[in-house]
C-alpha positions in Angstrom: -22.3 -94.2 -175.2 -19.6 -96.2 -177.4 -16.7 -94.4 -178.9 -17.9 -95.3 -182.4 -21.2 -93.3 -181.8 -19.3 -90.3 -180.3 -16.9 -90.1 -183.4 -20.2 -90.4 -185.6 -21.8 -87.4 -183.8 -18.6 -85.4 -184.0 -18.5 -85.9 -187.8 -22.2 -85.2 -188.4 -21.6 -81.7 -189.4 -19.3 -82.9 -192.0 -21.8 -85.6 -193.2 -24.5 -82.9 -193.3 -22.4 -80.7 -195.6 -21.5 -83.8 -197.7 -25.2 -84.8 -197.9 -26.2 -81.1 -199.0 -23.6 -81.4 -201.8 -24.7 -84.9 -203.1 -28.4 -83.7 -202.7 -28.1 -80.8 -204.7 -26.4 -82.7 -207.4 -29.2 -85.2 -207.7 -31.8 -82.4 -207.6 -30.1 -81.0 -210.7 -30.5 -84.2 -212.5 -34.1 -84.7 -211.3 -35.2 -81.2 -212.5 -33.3 -81.8 -216.0 -30.6 -79.0 -215.4 -28.1 -81.8 -215.6 -28.9 -84.3 -218.2 -28.9 -88.2 -218.1 -28.2 -90.2 -221.2 -30.5 -93.1 -222.2 -29.2 -95.6 -224.5 -30.8 -97.7 -227.4 -29.7 -100.9 -226.0 -30.2 -102.6 -222.5 -28.2 -101.3 -219.6 -28.0 -102.9 -216.3 -26.3 -101.1 -213.6 -25.1 -103.1 -210.3 -24.1 -100.8 -207.4 -24.8 -99.7 -203.9 -25.3 -96.8 -201.7 -22.5 -97.5 -199.6 -18.6 -97.4 -200.2 -17.5 -101.0 -200.9 -18.0 -104.2 -199.3 -21.6 -105.2 -200.8 -20.2 -107.8 -203.3 -20.5 -105.9 -206.8 -17.8 -108.0 -208.4 -19.3 -111.4 -207.6 -22.8 -110.4 -208.7 -21.5 -109.0 -212.0 -19.9 -112.3 -212.6 -23.2 -114.2 -211.7 -24.8 -111.9 -214.4 -22.1 -112.9 -216.8 -22.0 -116.6 -216.3 -25.9 -116.5 -216.8 -26.5 -114.0 -219.5 -23.4 -114.8 -221.7 -25.0 -118.0 -222.8 -27.8 -116.1 -224.4 -26.6 -112.6 -225.1 -23.5 -110.7 -226.3 -22.8 -109.0 -222.9 -20.1 -106.4 -222.2 -19.2 -104.7 -218.9 -18.3 -101.0 -218.2 -16.3 -100.0 -215.2 -14.7 -97.1 -213.8 -11.4 -99.1 -213.3 -10.7 -97.8 -209.8 -7.0 -97.5 -208.9 -5.6 -97.7 -212.5 -2.7 -95.4 -213.4 -4.1 -94.8 -217.1 -6.9 -92.3 -218.0 -9.7 -92.3 -220.6 -11.4 -95.4 -222.3 -9.6 -98.6 -222.3 -10.7 -102.3 -223.3 -9.1 -104.8 -221.2 -6.9 -107.6 -222.4 -5.9 -110.6 -220.5 -2.4 -109.5 -220.5 -3.1 -106.4 -218.9 -2.2 -105.5 -215.3 -4.4 -103.9 -212.5 -2.4 -100.9 -213.0 -3.6 -100.7 -216.5 -7.2 -101.3 -216.0 -7.9 -101.8 -212.5 -8.3 -105.0 -210.3 -12.0 -105.7 -210.8 -12.0 -105.3 -214.6 -8.9 -107.3 -214.8 -10.6 -110.1 -212.9 -13.6 -110.1 -214.9 -11.3 -110.3 -218.1 -9.4 -113.3 -216.8 -12.6 -115.2 -216.0 -14.5 -114.2 -218.9 -11.7 -113.7 -221.7 -14.4 -113.7 -224.7 -16.3 -110.7 -223.1 -15.5 -107.1 -223.8 -14.5 -105.5 -220.5 -13.9 -102.0 -220.7 -13.1 -99.0 -218.3 -13.9 -95.3 -218.5 -14.2 -92.4 -215.9 -17.3 -91.5 -217.8 -20.0 -94.0 -218.3 -21.9 -91.5 -220.7 -18.9 -91.4 -223.0 -17.8 -95.0 -222.3 -21.0 -96.9 -223.4 -20.9 -95.5 -226.9 -17.3 -96.1 -227.3 -17.8 -99.5 -226.1 -20.4 -100.3 -228.5 -18.5 -98.6 -231.4 -15.5 -101.0 -230.6 -17.9 -104.1 -230.1 -20.9 -103.5 -232.5 -22.2 -107.0 -231.6 -22.8 -105.9 -228.0 -26.5 -106.6 -227.0 -26.3 -105.7 -223.2 -24.1 -103.5 -221.1 -23.5 -104.2 -217.6 -22.3 -101.2 -215.6 -20.2 -101.8 -212.7 -20.6 -99.6 -209.4 -22.7 -97.0 -211.2 -25.6 -96.5 -208.9 -24.5 -93.0 -208.2 -23.3 -92.3 -211.8 -26.4 -90.4 -212.8 -25.0 -89.2 -216.2 -26.4 -92.5 -217.5 -30.1 -93.9 -216.8 -29.8 -97.5 -216.9 -32.8 -99.5 -218.0 -32.5 -101.8 -214.9 -31.1 -100.5 -211.8 -29.9 -103.1 -209.3 -28.9 -102.2 -205.7 -27.1 -104.4 -203.4 -26.8 -104.0 -199.5 -25.1 -106.1 -197.1 -27.0 -108.2 -194.7 -24.8 -107.2 -191.6 -24.6 -103.6 -192.8 -27.7 -102.6 -194.5 -28.1 -99.1 -195.8 -30.9 -98.5 -193.4 -28.6 -98.5 -190.5 -25.8 -96.6 -191.9 -24.7 -92.8 -192.0 -23.7 -90.5 -194.6 -19.9 -90.1 -195.2 -17.7 -89.3 -193.2 -19.8 -90.3 -190.3 -20.8 -93.5 -191.9 -20.2 -95.4 -195.3 -23.4 -94.0 -197.4 -22.4 -92.0 -200.7 -25.9 -90.7 -200.8 -28.8 -90.5 -198.5 -30.8 -93.7 -197.6 -34.1 -92.5 -199.5 -32.1 -92.7 -203.0 -32.7 -96.6 -202.7 -36.1 -95.7 -204.4 -34.1 -95.5 -207.7 -33.4 -99.2 -207.6 -35.6 -101.7 -209.4 -34.3 -104.8 -207.8 -32.7 -105.1 -204.4 -30.5 -107.9 -203.4 -29.4 -108.4 -199.6 -25.8 -109.7 -200.0 -23.5 -111.9 -197.9 -26.5 -113.4 -196.0 -25.6 -116.1 -193.4 -26.2 -119.5 -194.9 -28.7 -120.4 -192.2 -30.9 -117.4 -193.1 -34.6 -118.1 -191.9 -37.7 -117.0 -193.5 -38.3 -114.7 -190.3 -35.0 -112.9 -190.8 -35.8 -112.4 -194.6 -39.3 -110.9 -193.5 -37.5 -108.6 -191.0 -35.0 -107.4 -193.5 -37.8 -106.9 -196.2 -39.7 -104.7 -193.5 -36.6 -102.7 -192.6 -35.9 -101.9 -196.1 -39.5 -100.9 -196.8 -39.7 -101.4 -200.6 -42.0 -99.9 -203.0 -44.6 -101.9 -204.7 -42.6 -102.0 -207.9 -39.3 -103.0 -206.1 -38.4 -106.6 -205.6 -36.0 -107.9 -203.0 -34.0 -110.8 -203.1 -31.2 -112.7 -200.9 -27.9 -114.0 -201.7 -24.7 -115.5 -200.0 -21.2 -116.5 -201.0 -20.1 -119.9 -202.0 -16.4 -120.3 -201.7 -14.6 -122.8 -203.9 -11.2 -124.6 -203.5 -8.1 -122.3 -203.3 -5.8 -122.1 -206.3 -2.2 -121.3 -206.3 -1.5 -117.8 -207.4 1.7 -118.7 -209.5 0.4 -122.1 -210.9 -3.6 -121.7 -211.1 -4.0 -125.3 -212.1 -2.7 -126.4 -208.7 -5.4 -126.4 -205.9 -5.7 -127.5 -202.4 -8.6 -128.1 -200.1 -8.8 -126.2 -196.6 -9.3 -128.4 -193.6 -9.0 -128.0 -189.7 -5.1 -128.8 -189.9 -4.2 -125.8 -191.9 -3.3 -122.4 -190.6 -3.7 -119.5 -192.6 -2.4 -115.9 -193.0 -4.9 -113.9 -194.9 -3.8 -111.0 -197.1 -6.6 -108.6 -198.0 -7.3 -105.1 -199.3 -11.0 -105.3 -199.5 -13.5 -103.1 -198.0 -14.8 -105.7 -195.5 -13.4 -109.0 -194.5 -15.9 -110.2 -191.9 -17.8 -112.5 -194.0 -14.8 -114.3 -195.3 -13.1 -114.4 -191.7 -16.3 -116.1 -190.5 -16.0 -118.8 -193.5 -12.3 -119.3 -192.7 -13.0 -119.7 -189.0 -15.1 -122.7 -189.7 -12.9 -124.1 -192.5 -9.2 -123.8 -191.0 -7.5 -124.2 -187.5 -6.6 -120.7 -187.3 -6.5 -117.5 -189.7 -4.3 -114.3 -188.9 -5.0 -111.4 -191.0 -2.9 -108.8 -192.6 -5.3 -106.1 -193.8 -5.0 -102.9 -196.0 -7.3 -100.2 -197.4 -9.5 -101.4 -200.4 -7.8 -101.5 -203.8 -4.4 -101.1 -202.1 -1.2 -101.6 -204.4 1.4 -103.5 -202.3 4.7 -102.1 -201.7 8.1 -104.0 -201.2 8.3 -103.4 -197.3 4.8 -104.7 -197.0 5.9 -107.9 -199.1 8.6 -108.3 -196.6 6.4 -107.8 -193.6 3.8 -110.6 -195.1 6.9 -113.0 -195.3 8.0 -112.2 -191.8 4.2 -112.6 -190.6 4.0 -115.9 -192.5 7.5 -117.4 -191.3 6.3 -116.4 -187.7 3.5 -118.9 -188.0 4.4 -121.9 -186.0 2.8 -124.6 -188.1 4.0 -127.2 -190.4 0.8 -126.8 -192.5 0.4 -123.2 -193.3 -0.5 -121.1 -196.4 -1.3 -117.7 -197.5 -4.9 -116.9 -198.5 -6.1 -114.0 -200.6 -9.3 -112.9 -202.6 -9.4 -112.9 -206.2 -9.5 -109.1 -206.4 -6.3 -108.9 -204.3 -4.8 -111.5 -206.5 -4.9 -109.1 -209.5 -2.7 -106.8 -207.5 -0.4 -109.3 -205.7 0.5 -110.9 -208.9 2.5 -107.8 -209.8 5.0 -109.2 -207.4 5.0 -112.7 -208.5 8.7 -112.7 -208.7 8.9 -112.0 -205.1 6.8 -114.8 -204.2 8.5 -117.3 -206.5 11.9 -116.3 -205.2 10.9 -116.9 -201.5 8.7 -120.0 -202.0 5.7 -118.4 -200.4 2.6 -120.4 -200.9 0.0 -118.1 -202.0 -3.5 -119.2 -202.6 -6.4 -117.5 -204.2 -9.9 -118.0 -202.7 -12.6 -118.0 -205.6 -16.1 -117.1 -204.7 -19.4 -117.2 -206.4 -23.0 -115.8 -205.6 -25.7 -118.2 -204.7 -29.4 -117.2 -204.1 -31.7 -118.6 -201.5 -34.8 -120.8 -202.0 -36.5 -119.7 -205.2 -34.9 -116.3 -205.4 -32.8 -117.2 -208.2 -35.5 -118.2 -210.4 -37.5 -115.1 -209.5 -34.3 -112.9 -210.0 -33.7 -114.2 -213.4 -37.2 -113.9 -214.5 -37.2 -110.1 -213.3 -34.2 -109.7 -215.5 -35.3 -111.5 -218.6 -38.6 -109.7 -218.3 -36.6 -106.3 -218.6 -34.6 -107.8 -221.5 -37.5 -108.9 -223.3 -39.6 -106.0 -222.9 -36.8 -103.6 -223.6 -37.9 -101.0 -226.5 -35.3 -98.9 -228.1 
């Protein structure tokens, strides 16, 4: 028996207690003791059953790139990791400390879109609409467990290599609530799939998820763009097999990213931190030492778009020490005909929405 299984078994009593607590809360919502709010405009939730790593931000961005041409869309997020409280509407001049890294990332990419943060989605949606009365659709970021709001369309993400079907409740695993709660989803997207995904692989995953007849399952993967300079975003450079990389990351899971880098550069060393980590001065010096120890004439530092929102707080350090920090952009791509079918399902919800 592996050490991982032993640890999980030892943590099972805590996981059971955690599951009882979450299950009781969910039950109170189902029987109506705790009330969930419905809104008279389309609300689309994008979330997952596990803690981080499923790709919520790129999928929110996918929806924004598509829907923003047709609707007045806005995003409401919790703003995890910010040092402010209450409702805030993000500005491109804000920092990750003020609104959180992911909302700031959304705002920088879509400056015309209202991006707001609030600990309470139930209170945040009315405030968002009050400040932005032109809003026709609200995207809720990471709100699958936020039962105080009933979204009109519930999109559940699950990672191909770590689907919720094989996971355990916290702290024995990564699940925030029991697997069976996937039934709340309307659409399920299996994310971070290998690019060579076969029809047989898809069918096996669908059988494992065992969706209800009303649920539709789609498959997506990441498409990485050309890295751009953190300090001078207009300057880009391609990755090649002559490049050595130090990857700085504070995201939930780097496996998919490392697989991409492994096929794109000569070598990739990593310096990893917990998700949403705000970097400290001694850690910056450690980054510099690690980078300087790379025995290569063609070396760079790579980071993710989310991490860049927190690393930019230290731009003076990178500028002073002339560290070449590049940001790797990412977008969501669907397999085969899934994009057309996914858009059709979302469009159907929007057109049929009744106040």
